[in-house]
C-alpha positions in Angstrom: -61.6 -11.5 -7.0 -58.5 -10.8 -9.0 -58.4 -11.2 -12.8 -56.2 -10.1 -15.7 -57.0 -8.1 -18.8 -54.7 -8.2 -21.9 -54.7 -6.2 -25.1 -52.0 -5.4 -27.6 -51.4 -3.2 -30.6 -48.3 -3.3 -32.7 -46.6 -0.6 -30.7 -47.9 -1.3 -27.2 -49.0 -4.2 -25.1 -51.0 -4.0 -21.9 -51.6 -6.7 -19.3 -53.4 -5.5 -16.2 -54.2 -7.3 -13.0 -57.3 -5.9 -11.3 -59.7 -6.6 -8.5 -63.4 -7.0 -9.5 -66.6 -7.9 -7.7 -67.4 -11.7 -7.6 -70.4 -11.2 -10.0 -68.4 -9.5 -12.7 -68.7 -10.1 -16.4 -66.1 -9.8 -19.2 -67.6 -6.5 -20.2 -67.8 -5.0 -16.7 -64.2 -6.1 -16.0 -62.9 -4.5 -19.3 -64.7 -1.3 -18.5 -63.4 -1.3 -14.9 -59.8 -1.9 -16.0 -59.5 1.5 -17.7 -58.2 -0.1 -20.9 -60.9 1.6 -23.0 -59.6 5.0 -21.8 -56.1 4.1 -22.7 -57.0 2.9 -26.2 -59.7 5.4 -27.3 -60.2 3.7 -30.7 -61.0 0.3 -29.0 -64.7 -0.7 -29.3 -65.3 -3.9 -27.4 -68.8 -4.2 -29.0 -67.0 -5.0 -32.3 -64.0 -6.9 -31.0 -63.7 -10.6 -30.3 -62.8 -11.3 -26.6 -61.8 -14.4 -24.9 -60.8 -16.0 -21.6 -57.5 -17.9 -21.7 -57.6 -18.2 -25.5 -61.2 -19.3 -25.8 -63.7 -16.9 -27.4 -66.2 -15.6 -24.8 -69.3 -13.4 -24.8 -69.2 -10.0 -23.1 -71.8 -11.2 -20.6 -69.8 -14.3 -19.6 -69.3 -14.6 -15.9 -65.7 -14.5 -14.6 -63.9 -16.7 -12.1 -61.0 -15.7 -9.9 -57.7 -15.8 -11.9 -59.3 -15.5 -15.3 -57.4 -13.7 -18.0 -59.5 -11.7 -20.4 -58.0 -11.2 -23.9 -59.2 -8.5 -26.3 -58.4 -9.6 -29.9 -57.7 -7.3 -32.8 -59.0 -8.0 -36.3 -56.5 -9.7 -38.6 -55.2 -7.0 -41.0 -53.3 -9.2 -43.4 -54.2 -12.4 -45.2 -51.9 -15.0 -43.7 -51.7 -16.8 -47.0 -50.2 -13.6 -48.6 -47.6 -12.9 -46.0 -44.2 -14.4 -46.6 -43.0 -16.8 -44.0 -40.1 -15.8 -41.9 -37.4 -18.4 -41.6 -35.7 -18.6 -38.3 -32.1 -19.8 -38.5 -30.5 -21.5 -35.5 -27.0 -21.0 -34.3 -25.9 -24.0 -36.3 -27.2 -22.5 -39.6 -30.2 -24.7 -40.1 
């Protein structure tokens, strides 16, 4: 079955479509994708992962078309980061 694996760092984003066996888990698909070789500092045992934006366990079973997302830890307190104001063409 075909699934997707997504991960991003500030300087690089990766979204892969791969073919995996029907009995694949989140962990086996991530390992098969090669993303752990591309990002050598990535440790999925300490990361949060999800399927289509919902947190999932590494042993969760996959379904055809699923998109696995590997989440990075938040490095800044959102309350302490100033909001960016986006100004439209009309100036508001």
